[in-house]
PDB file of N, CA, C and O in Angstrom, chain B, residues numbered from 101:
ATOM      1  N   MET B 101     116.183  88.735  98.128  1.00  0.00           N
ATOM      2  CA  MET B 101     115.541  89.349  99.258  1.00  0.00           C
ATOM      3  C   MET B 101     114.657  88.429 100.024  1.00  0.00           C
ATOM      4  O   MET B 101     114.091  87.505  99.439  1.00  0.00           O
ATOM      5  N   PRO B 102     114.509  88.629 101.295  1.00  0.00           N
ATOM      6  CA  PRO B 102     113.660  87.738 102.088  1.00  0.00           C
ATOM      7  C   PRO B 102     112.192  87.945 101.769  1.00  0.00           C
ATOM      8  O   PRO B 102     111.810  89.054 101.394  1.00  0.00           O
ATOM      9  N   PRO B 103     111.336  86.907 101.903  1.00  0.00           N
ATOM     10  CA  PRO B 103     109.946  87.051 101.652  1.00  0.00           C
ATOM     11  C   PRO B 103     109.396  88.207 102.509  1.00  0.00           C
ATOM     12  O   PRO B 103     109.833  88.423 103.640  1.00  0.00           O
ATOM     13  N   GLY B 104     108.473  88.907 101.969  1.00  0.00           N
ATOM     14  CA  GLY B 104     107.888  90.105 102.629  1.00  0.00           C
ATOM     15  C   GLY B 104     108.728  91.339 102.804  1.00  0.00           C
ATOM     16  O   GLY B 104     108.348  92.290 103.487  1.00  0.00           O
ATOM     17  N   PHE B 105     109.869  91.302 102.176  1.00  0.00           N
ATOM     18  CA  PHE B 105     110.767  92.476 102.309  1.00  0.00           C
ATOM     19  C   PHE B 105     110.253  93.675 101.701  1.00  0.00           C
ATOM     20  O   PHE B 105     109.761  93.587 100.576  1.00  0.00           O
ATOM     21  N   LYS B 106     110.303  94.833 102.319  1.00  0.00           N
ATOM     22  CA  LYS B 106     109.987  96.154 101.655  1.00  0.00           C
ATOM     23  C   LYS B 106     110.631  97.210 102.522  1.00  0.00           C
ATOM     24  O   LYS B 106     110.745  97.095 103.742  1.00  0.00           O
ATOM     25  N   THR B 107     111.049  98.254 101.810  1.00  0.00           N
ATOM     26  CA  THR B 107     111.569  99.468 102.435  1.00  0.00           C
ATOM     27  C   THR B 107     111.054 100.615 101.582  1.00  0.00           C
ATOM     28  O   THR B 107     110.972 100.586 100.354  1.00  0.00           O
ATOM     29  N   TYR B 108     110.709 101.648 102.387  1.00  0.00           N
ATOM     30  CA  TYR B 108     110.110 102.880 101.597  1.00  0.00           C
ATOM     31  C   TYR B 108     110.396 104.144 102.312  1.00  0.00           C
ATOM     32  O   TYR B 108     110.777 104.136 103.483  1.00  0.00           O
ATOM     33  N   SER B 109     110.226 105.198 101.653  1.00  0.00           N
ATOM     34  CA  SER B 109     110.418 106.543 102.255  1.00  0.00           C
ATOM     35  C   SER B 109     109.357 107.458 101.616  1.00  0.00           C
ATOM     36  O   SER B 109     109.106 107.444 100.411  1.00  0.00           O
ATOM     37  N   GLU B 110     108.748 108.262 102.525  1.00  0.00           N
ATOM     38  CA  GLU B 110     107.728 109.281 102.163  1.00  0.00           C
ATOM     39  C   GLU B 110     108.272 110.642 102.359  1.00  0.00           C
ATOM     40  O   GLU B 110     107.480 111.583 102.412  1.00  0.00           O
ATOM     41  N   ARG B 111     109.575 110.847 102.475  1.00  0.00           N
ATOM     42  CA  ARG B 111     110.201 112.139 102.785  1.00  0.00           C
ATOM     43  C   ARG B 111     110.327 112.987 101.494  1.00  0.00           C
ATOM     44  O   ARG B 111     110.584 112.485 100.400  1.00  0.00           O
ATOM     45  N   TRP B 112     110.141 114.225 101.688  1.00  0.00           N
ATOM     46  CA  TRP B 112     110.274 115.279 100.686  1.00  0.00           C
ATOM     47  C   TRP B 112     109.425 114.981  99.523  1.00  0.00           C
ATOM     48  O   TRP B 112     108.401 114.314  99.672  1.00  0.00           O
ATOM     49  N   PHE B 113     109.784 115.435  98.374  1.00  0.00           N
ATOM     50  CA  PHE B 113     108.970 115.320  97.107  1.00  0.00           C
ATOM     51  C   PHE B 113     109.177 114.004  96.403  1.00  0.00           C
ATOM     52  O   PHE B 113     108.353 113.606  95.580  1.00  0.00           O
ATOM     53  N   LEU B 114     110.285 113.303  96.716  1.00  0.00           N
ATOM     54  CA  LEU B 114     110.573 112.069  96.026  1.00  0.00           C
ATOM     55  C   LEU B 114     110.274 110.898  97.009  1.00  0.00           C
ATOM     56  O   LEU B 114     110.821 110.829  98.109  1.00  0.00           O
ATOM     57  N   LYS B 115     109.389 109.995  96.558  1.00  0.00           N
ATOM     58  CA  LYS B 115     109.033 108.897  97.333  1.00  0.00           C
ATOM     59  C   LYS B 115     109.584 107.560  96.706  1.00  0.00           C
ATOM     60  O   LYS B 115     109.735 107.480  95.487  1.00  0.00           O
ATOM     61  N   TYR B 116     109.859 106.601  97.476  1.00  0.00           N
ATOM     62  CA  TYR B 116     110.271 105.351  96.868  1.00  0.00           C
ATOM     63  C   TYR B 116     109.818 104.178  97.616  1.00  0.00           C
ATOM     64  O   TYR B 116     109.553 104.322  98.810  1.00  0.00           O
ATOM     65  N   LEU B 117     109.689 102.958  97.019  1.00  0.00           N
ATOM     66  CA  LEU B 117     109.248 101.797  97.585  1.00  0.00           C
ATOM     67  C   LEU B 117     110.048 100.613  96.946  1.00  0.00           C
ATOM     68  O   LEU B 117     109.897 100.413  95.741  1.00  0.00           O
ATOM     69  N   PHE B 118     110.868  99.836  97.656  1.00  0.00           N
ATOM     70  CA  PHE B 118     111.545  98.703  97.076  1.00  0.00           C
ATOM     71  C   PHE B 118     110.946  97.556  97.818  1.00  0.00           C
ATOM     72  O   PHE B 118     110.817  97.638  99.039  1.00  0.00           O
ATOM     73  N   SER B 119     110.559  96.454  97.139  1.00  0.00           N
ATOM     74  CA  SER B 119     110.051  95.272  97.744  1.00  0.00           C
ATOM     75  C   SER B 119     110.441  94.077  96.925  1.00  0.00           C
ATOM     76  O   SER B 119     111.000  94.221  95.838  1.00  0.00           O
ATOM     77  N   ASN B 120     110.156  92.903  97.425  1.00  0.00           N
ATOM     78  CA  ASN B 120     110.480  91.691  96.714  1.00  0.00           C
ATOM     79  C   ASN B 120     109.542  91.502  95.456  1.00  0.00           C
ATOM     80  O   ASN B 120     109.732  90.590  94.651  1.00  0.00           O
ATOM     81  N   HIS B 121     108.503  92.433  95.335  1.00  0.00           N
ATOM     82  CA  HIS B 121     107.533  92.383  94.213  1.00  0.00           C
ATOM     83  C   HIS B 121     107.976  93.375  93.114  1.00  0.00           C
ATOM     84  O   HIS B 121     107.481  93.270  91.992  1.00  0.00           O
ATOM     85  N   GLY B 122     108.908  94.354  93.394  1.00  0.00           N
ATOM     86  CA  GLY B 122     109.311  95.318  92.391  1.00  0.00           C
ATOM     87  C   GLY B 122     109.705  96.545  93.074  1.00  0.00           C
ATOM     88  O   GLY B 122     110.169  96.521  94.214  1.00  0.00           O
ATOM     89  N   LEU B 123     109.522  97.679  92.369  1.00  0.00           N
ATOM     90  CA  LEU B 123     109.859  98.966  92.907  1.00  0.00           C
ATOM     91  C   LEU B 123     108.833 100.090  92.390  1.00  0.00           C
ATOM     92  O   LEU B 123     108.165  99.995  91.360  1.00  0.00           O
ATOM     93  N   CYS B 124     108.826 101.084  93.214  1.00  0.00           N
ATOM     94  CA  CYS B 124     107.848 102.129  92.870  1.00  0.00           C
ATOM     95  C   CYS B 124     108.469 103.495  93.227  1.00  0.00           C
ATOM     96  O   CYS B 124     109.063 103.621  94.297  1.00  0.00           O
ATOM     97  N   PHE B 125     108.356 104.442  92.426  1.00  0.00           N
ATOM     98  CA  PHE B 125     108.894 105.788  92.639  1.00  0.00           C
ATOM     99  C   PHE B 125     107.668 106.769  92.432  1.00  0.00           C
ATOM    100  O   PHE B 125     106.827 106.620  91.545  1.00  0.00           O
ATOM    101  N   GLY B 126     107.675 107.763  93.338  1.00  0.00           N
ATOM    102  CA  GLY B 126     106.726 108.741  93.162  1.00  0.00           C
ATOM    103  C   GLY B 126     107.359 110.117  93.290  1.00  0.00           C
ATOM    104  O   GLY B 126     108.247 110.333  94.114  1.00  0.00           O
ATOM    105  N   VAL B 127     106.892 111.039  92.468  1.00  0.00           N
ATOM    106  CA  VAL B 127     107.352 112.453  92.510  1.00  0.00           C
ATOM    107  C   VAL B 127     106.149 113.350  92.687  1.00  0.00           C
ATOM    108  O   VAL B 127     105.225 113.351  91.873  1.00  0.00           O
ATOM    109  N   ASP B 128     106.177 114.129  93.787  1.00  0.00           N
ATOM    110  CA  ASP B 128     105.148 115.025  94.062  1.00  0.00           C
ATOM    111  C   ASP B 128     105.545 116.423  93.831  1.00  0.00           C
ATOM    112  O   ASP B 128     106.425 116.911  94.540  1.00  0.00           O
ATOM    113  N   LEU B 129     104.964 117.129  92.882  1.00  0.00           N
ATOM    114  CA  LEU B 129     105.258 118.522  92.675  1.00  0.00           C
ATOM    115  C   LEU B 129     104.084 119.333  93.114  1.00  0.00           C
ATOM    116  O   LEU B 129     103.063 118.757  93.493  1.00  0.00           O
ATOM    117  N   ARG B 130     104.163 120.580  93.088  1.00  0.00           N
ATOM    118  CA  ARG B 130     103.153 121.470  93.558  1.00  0.00           C
ATOM    119  C   ARG B 130     101.839 121.245  92.755  1.00  0.00           C
ATOM    120  O   ARG B 130     100.758 121.133  93.333  1.00  0.00           O
ATOM    121  N   ASP B 131     101.967 121.183  91.422  1.00  0.00           N
ATOM    122  CA  ASP B 131     100.804 121.113  90.544  1.00  0.00           C
ATOM    123  C   ASP B 131     100.517 119.690  89.929  1.00  0.00           C
ATOM    124  O   ASP B 131      99.522 119.505  89.227  1.00  0.00           O
ATOM    125  N   ARG B 132     101.414 118.700  90.215  1.00  0.00           N
ATOM    126  CA  ARG B 132     101.194 117.327  89.642  1.00  0.00           C
ATOM    127  C   ARG B 132     102.010 116.378  90.316  1.00  0.00           C
ATOM    128  O   ARG B 132     102.991 116.750  90.961  1.00  0.00           O
ATOM    129  N   SER B 133     101.658 115.084  90.213  1.00  0.00           N
ATOM    130  CA  SER B 133     102.368 113.941  90.811  1.00  0.00           C
ATOM    131  C   SER B 133     102.534 112.877  89.753  1.00  0.00           C
ATOM    132  O   SER B 133     101.712 112.750  88.846  1.00  0.00           O
ATOM    133  N   TYR B 134     103.627 112.098  89.878  1.00  0.00           N
ATOM    134  CA  TYR B 134     103.858 111.030  88.902  1.00  0.00           C
ATOM    135  C   TYR B 134     104.193 109.743  89.717  1.00  0.00           C
ATOM    136  O   TYR B 134     104.741 109.783  90.819  1.00  0.00           O
ATOM    137  N   LEU B 135     103.826 108.631  89.096  1.00  0.00           N
ATOM    138  CA  LEU B 135     104.091 107.387  89.762  1.00  0.00           C
ATOM    139  C   LEU B 135     104.748 106.427  88.709  1.00  0.00           C
ATOM    140  O   LEU B 135     104.240 106.204  87.610  1.00  0.00           O
ATOM    141  N   LEU B 136     105.860 105.911  89.125  1.00  0.00           N
ATOM    142  CA  LEU B 136     106.595 104.913  88.227  1.00  0.00           C
ATOM    143  C   LEU B 136     106.566 103.564  89.044  1.00  0.00           C
ATOM    144  O   LEU B 136     107.008 103.475  90.189  1.00  0.00           O
ATOM    145  N   LEU B 137     106.014 102.546  88.353  1.00  0.00           N
ATOM    146  CA  LEU B 137     105.885 101.228  88.998  1.00  0.00           C
ATOM    147  C   LEU B 137     106.621 100.203  88.175  1.00  0.00           C
ATOM    148  O   LEU B 137     106.286 100.113  86.994  1.00  0.00           O
ATOM    149  N   VAL B 138     107.524  99.461  88.602  1.00  0.00           N
ATOM    150  CA  VAL B 138     108.236  98.420  87.885  1.00  0.00           C
ATOM    151  C   VAL B 138     108.077  97.100  88.645  1.00  0.00           C
ATOM    152  O   VAL B 138     108.455  96.992  89.812  1.00  0.00           O
ATOM    153  N   SER B 139     107.517  96.109  87.969  1.00  0.00           N
ATOM    154  CA  SER B 139     107.360  94.680  88.581  1.00  0.00           C
ATOM    155  C   SER B 139     107.494  93.680  87.456  1.00  0.00           C
ATOM    156  O   SER B 139     107.775  94.003  86.302  1.00  0.00           O
ATOM    157  N   ALA B 140     107.279  92.472  87.858  1.00  0.00           N
ATOM    158  CA  ALA B 140     107.275  91.416  86.936  1.00  0.00           C
ATOM    159  C   ALA B 140     106.149  91.577  85.833  1.00  0.00           C
ATOM    160  O   ALA B 140     106.281  91.036  84.735  1.00  0.00           O
ATOM    161  N   ARG B 141     105.135  92.270  86.127  1.00  0.00           N
ATOM    162  CA  ARG B 141     104.094  92.595  85.168  1.00  0.00           C
ATOM    163  C   ARG B 141     104.403  93.609  84.176  1.00  0.00           C
ATOM    164  O   ARG B 141     103.651  93.779  83.217  1.00  0.00           O
ATOM    165  N   GLY B 142     105.552  94.354  84.355  1.00  0.00           N
ATOM    166  CA  GLY B 142     105.984  95.406  83.484  1.00  0.00           C
ATOM    167  C   GLY B 142     106.222  96.693  84.141  1.00  0.00           C
ATOM    168  O   GLY B 142     106.385  96.766  85.359  1.00  0.00           O
ATOM    169  N   VAL B 143     106.247  97.769  83.319  1.00  0.00           N
ATOM    170  CA  VAL B 143     106.518  99.101  83.760  1.00  0.00           C
ATOM    171  C   VAL B 143     105.310  99.977  83.545  1.00  0.00           C
ATOM    172  O   VAL B 143     104.718  99.952  82.465  1.00  0.00           O
ATOM    173  N   ARG B 144     104.914 100.773  84.569  1.00  0.00           N
ATOM    174  CA  ARG B 144     103.805 101.630  84.444  1.00  0.00           C
ATOM    175  C   ARG B 144     104.240 103.056  84.829  1.00  0.00           C
ATOM    176  O   ARG B 144     104.883 103.241  85.862  1.00  0.00           O
ATOM    177  N   TRP B 145     103.912 104.020  84.046  1.00  0.00           N
ATOM    178  CA  TRP B 145     104.195 105.441  84.260  1.00  0.00           C
ATOM    179  C   TRP B 145     102.925 106.149  84.219  1.00  0.00           C
ATOM    180  O   TRP B 145     102.258 106.131  83.184  1.00  0.00           O
ATOM    181  N   GLN B 146     102.517 106.802  85.307  1.00  0.00           N
ATOM    182  CA  GLN B 146     101.245 107.517  85.334  1.00  0.00           C
ATOM    183  C   GLN B 146     101.318 108.838  86.015  1.00  0.00           C
ATOM    184  O   GLN B 146     101.992 109.017  87.029  1.00  0.00           O
ATOM    185  N   ARG B 147     100.574 109.799  85.407  1.00  0.00           N
ATOM    186  CA  ARG B 147     100.380 111.113  86.065  1.00  0.00           C
ATOM    187  C   ARG B 147      99.221 110.823  87.097  1.00  0.00           C
ATOM    188  O   ARG B 147      98.227 110.177  86.765  1.00  0.00           O
ATOM    189  N   ARG B 148      99.389 111.302  88.289  1.00  0.00           N
ATOM    190  CA  ARG B 148      98.369 111.094  89.361  1.00  0.00           C
ATOM    191  C   ARG B 148      97.939 112.392  89.936  1.00  0.00           C
ATOM    192  O   ARG B 148      98.658 113.385  89.823  1.00  0.00           O
ATOM    193  N   PRO B 149      96.747 112.429  90.575  1.00  0.00           N
ATOM    194  CA  PRO B 149      96.358 113.712  91.218  1.00  0.00           C
ATOM    195  C   PRO B 149      97.345 114.105  92.315  1.00  0.00           C
ATOM    196  O   PRO B 149      97.992 113.275  92.954  1.00  0.00           O
ATOM    197  N   VAL B 150      97.418 115.428  92.490  1.00  0.00           N
ATOM    198  CA  VAL B 150      98.351 115.972  93.482  1.00  0.00           C
ATOM    199  C   VAL B 150      97.892 115.382  94.857  1.00  0.00           C
ATOM    200  O   VAL B 150      96.697 115.333  95.149  1.00  0.00           O
ATOM    201  N   GLY B 151      98.855 114.947  95.672  1.00  0.00           N
ATOM    202  CA  GLY B 151      98.549 114.403  96.955  1.00  0.00           C
ATOM    203  C   GLY B 151      98.008 113.024  96.961  1.00  0.00           C
ATOM    204  O   GLY B 151      97.529 112.515  97.974  1.00  0.00           O
ATOM    205  N   ASP B 152      98.093 112.417  95.797  1.00  0.00           N
ATOM    206  CA  ASP B 152      97.572 110.980  95.660  1.00  0.00           C
ATOM    207  C   ASP B 152      98.241 110.070  96.689  1.00  0.00           C
ATOM    208  O   ASP B 152      99.454 110.124  96.894  1.00  0.00           O
ATOM    209  N   LYS B 153      97.433 109.245  97.322  1.00  0.00           N
ATOM    210  CA  LYS B 153      97.800 108.357  98.484  1.00  0.00           C
ATOM    211  C   LYS B 153      97.628 106.913  98.053  1.00  0.00           C
ATOM    212  O   LYS B 153      97.638 106.096  98.974  1.00  0.00           O
ATOM    213  N   VAL B 154      97.474 106.459  96.849  1.00  0.00           N
ATOM    214  CA  VAL B 154      97.192 105.135  96.501  1.00  0.00           C
ATOM    215  C   VAL B 154      98.306 104.125  97.076  1.00  0.00           C
ATOM    216  O   VAL B 154      97.956 103.013  97.469  1.00  0.00           O
ATOM    217  N   VAL B 155      99.572 104.505  97.115  1.00  0.00           N
ATOM    218  CA  VAL B 155     100.566 103.620  97.652  1.00  0.00           C
ATOM    219  C   VAL B 155     100.439 103.473  99.119  1.00  0.00           C
ATOM    220  O   VAL B 155     100.486 102.357  99.637  1.00  0.00           O
ATOM    221  N   GLU B 156     100.268 104.631  99.859  1.00  0.00           N
ATOM    222  CA  GLU B 156     100.110 104.627 101.266  1.00  0.00           C
ATOM    223  C   GLU B 156      98.875 103.936 101.686  1.00  0.00           C
ATOM    224  O   GLU B 156      98.889 103.149 102.632  1.00  0.00           O
ATOM    225  N   ASN B 157      97.752 104.219 100.979  1.00  0.00           N
ATOM    226  CA  ASN B 157      96.477 103.608 101.379  1.00  0.00           C
ATOM    227  C   ASN B 157      96.398 102.058 101.299  1.00  0.00           C
ATOM    228  O   ASN B 157      95.659 101.392 102.024  1.00  0.00           O
ATOM    229  N   LEU B 158      97.218 101.547 100.360  1.00  0.00           N
ATOM    230  CA  LEU B 158      97.298 100.138 100.183  1.00  0.00           C
ATOM    231  C   LEU B 158      98.494  99.481 100.897  1.00  0.00           C
ATOM    232  O   LEU B 158      98.945  98.401 100.516  1.00  0.00           O
ATOM    233  N   ASP B 159      98.985 100.149 101.924  1.00  0.00           N
ATOM    234  CA  ASP B 159     100.008  99.576 102.836  1.00  0.00           C
ATOM    235  C   ASP B 159     101.274  99.169 102.103  1.00  0.00           C
ATOM    236  O   ASP B 159     101.932  98.211 102.509  1.00  0.00           O
ATOM    237  N   TYR B 160     101.644  99.892 100.999  1.00  0.00           N
ATOM    238  CA  TYR B 160     102.890  99.760 100.361  1.00  0.00           C
ATOM    239  C   TYR B 160     103.076  98.297  99.855  1.00  0.00           C
ATOM    240  O   TYR B 160     104.194  97.782  99.822  1.00  0.00           O
ATOM    241  N   GLU B 161     101.943  97.641  99.459  1.00  0.00           N
ATOM    242  CA  GLU B 161     102.032  96.410  98.865  1.00  0.00           C
ATOM    243  C   GLU B 161     101.842  96.527  97.334  1.00  0.00           C
ATOM    244  O   GLU B 161     100.759  96.903  96.887  1.00  0.00           O
ATOM    245  N   LEU B 162     102.861  96.218  96.537  1.00  0.00           N
ATOM    246  CA  LEU B 162     102.874  96.412  95.077  1.00  0.00           C
ATOM    247  C   LEU B 162     101.751  95.649  94.436  1.00  0.00           C
ATOM    248  O   LEU B 162     101.049  96.273  93.640  1.00  0.00           O
ATOM    249  N   PRO B 163     101.473  94.333  94.681  1.00  0.00           N
ATOM    250  CA  PRO B 163     100.459  93.666  94.078  1.00  0.00           C
ATOM    251  C   PRO B 163      99.068  94.326  94.234  1.00  0.00           C
ATOM    252  O   PRO B 163      98.270  94.351  93.296  1.00  0.00           O
ATOM    253  N   ARG B 164      98.809  94.847  95.420  1.00  0.00           N
ATOM    254  CA  ARG B 164      97.558  95.515  95.746  1.00  0.00           C
ATOM    255  C   ARG B 164      97.485  96.843  94.978  1.00  0.00           C
ATOM    256  O   ARG B 164      96.424  97.190  94.460  1.00  0.00           O
ATOM    257  N   ILE B 165      98.601  97.596  94.896  1.00  0.00           N
ATOM    258  CA  ILE B 165      98.673  98.794  94.139  1.00  0.00           C
ATOM    259  C   ILE B 165      98.384  98.600  92.736  1.00  0.00           C
ATOM    260  O   ILE B 165      97.560  99.315  92.165  1.00  0.00           O
ATOM    261  N   GLU B 166      99.072  97.590  92.092  1.00  0.00           N
ATOM    262  CA  GLU B 166      98.832  97.242  90.702  1.00  0.00           C
ATOM    263  C   GLU B 166      97.288  96.878  90.442  1.00  0.00           C
ATOM    264  O   GLU B 166      96.675  97.333  89.477  1.00  0.00           O
ATOM    265  N   ALA B 167      96.787  96.121  91.275  1.00  0.00           N
ATOM    266  CA  ALA B 167      95.379  95.692  91.134  1.00  0.00           C
ATOM    267  C   ALA B 167      94.503  96.988  91.234  1.00  0.00           C
ATOM    268  O   ALA B 167      93.552  97.092  90.459  1.00  0.00           O
ATOM    269  N   ALA B 168      94.746  97.919  92.082  1.00  0.00           N
ATOM    270  CA  ALA B 168      93.987  99.136  92.191  1.00  0.00           C
ATOM    271  C   ALA B 168      94.162 100.019  90.973  1.00  0.00           C
ATOM    272  O   ALA B 168      93.187 100.605  90.504  1.00  0.00           O
ATOM    273  N   LEU B 169      95.249 100.125  90.498  1.00  0.00           N
ATOM    274  CA  LEU B 169      95.518 100.937  89.280  1.00  0.00           C
ATOM    275  C   LEU B 169      94.828 100.344  88.088  1.00  0.00           C
ATOM    276  O   LEU B 169      94.309 101.090  87.257  1.00  0.00           O
ATOM    277  N   ASP B 170      94.794  98.990  87.956  1.00  0.00           N
ATOM    278  CA  ASP B 170      94.105  98.296  86.939  1.00  0.00           C
ATOM    279  C   ASP B 170      92.707  98.493  86.976  1.00  0.00           C
ATOM    280  O   ASP B 170      92.086  98.721  85.937  1.00  0.00           O
ATOM    281  N   ALA B 171      92.117  98.420  88.153  1.00  0.00           N
ATOM    282  CA  ALA B 171      90.682  98.615  88.334  1.00  0.00           C
ATOM    283  C   ALA B 171      90.292 100.058  88.036  1.00  0.00           C
ATOM    284  O   ALA B 171      89.230 100.314  87.469  1.00  0.00           O
ATOM    285  N   GLU B 172      91.175 101.023  88.427  1.00  0.00           N
ATOM    286  CA  GLU B 172      90.895 102.400  88.098  1.00  0.00           C
ATOM    287  C   GLU B 172      90.881 102.592  86.633  1.00  0.00           C
ATOM    288  O   GLU B 172      90.012 103.295  86.119  1.00  0.00           O
ATOM    289  N   ALA B 173      91.800 102.003  85.927  1.00  0.00           N
ATOM    290  CA  ALA B 173      91.909 102.217  84.440  1.00  0.00           C
ATOM    291  C   ALA B 173      90.720 101.546  83.737  1.00  0.00           C
ATOM    292  O   ALA B 173      90.244 102.051  82.720  1.00  0.00           O
ATOM    293  N   ARG B 174      90.237 100.411  84.270  1.00  0.00           N
ATOM    294  CA  ARG B 174      89.092  99.791  83.672  1.00  0.00           C
ATOM    295  C   ARG B 174      87.859 100.651  83.913  1.00  0.00           C
ATOM    296  O   ARG B 174      87.021 100.729  83.014  1.00  0.00           O
ATOM    297  N   ALA B 175      87.694 101.273  85.012  1.00  0.00           N
ATOM    298  CA  ALA B 175      86.565 102.162  85.345  1.00  0.00           C
ATOM    299  C   ALA B 175      86.533 103.509  84.604  1.00  0.00           C
ATOM    300  O   ALA B 175      85.484 104.137  84.466  1.00  0.00           O
ATOM    301  N   ALA B 176      87.665 103.912  84.155  1.00  0.00           N
ATOM    302  CA  ALA B 176      87.765 105.196  83.449  1.00  0.00           C
ATOM    303  C   ALA B 176      86.963 105.201  82.147  1.00  0.00           C
ATOM    304  O   ALA B 176      86.961 104.184  81.454  1.00  0.00           O
ATOM    305  N   PRO B 177      86.294 106.271  81.783  1.00  0.00           N
ATOM    306  CA  PRO B 177      85.537 106.286  80.586  1.00  0.00           C
ATOM    307  C   PRO B 177      86.355 106.215  79.314  1.00  0.00           C
ATOM    308  O   PRO B 177      85.793 106.222  78.218  1.00  0.00           O
TER     309      PRO B 177
END
């Protein structure tokens, strides 16, 4: 893939992001959301708050998303 490549979709309840850093899938249901992140750092599967916008807020950049999720996990009690 060319450097900086990414393609994504925010349509319907299934969201996806493919980039040269990995891939990310999101599933938004009425009462829960899930995030699957696959990259060179490994695989992460998380339940997220309904309507979570972490991927969108971080401009669909997987390294930034991973860093934010790591920071969130460190801050959790």
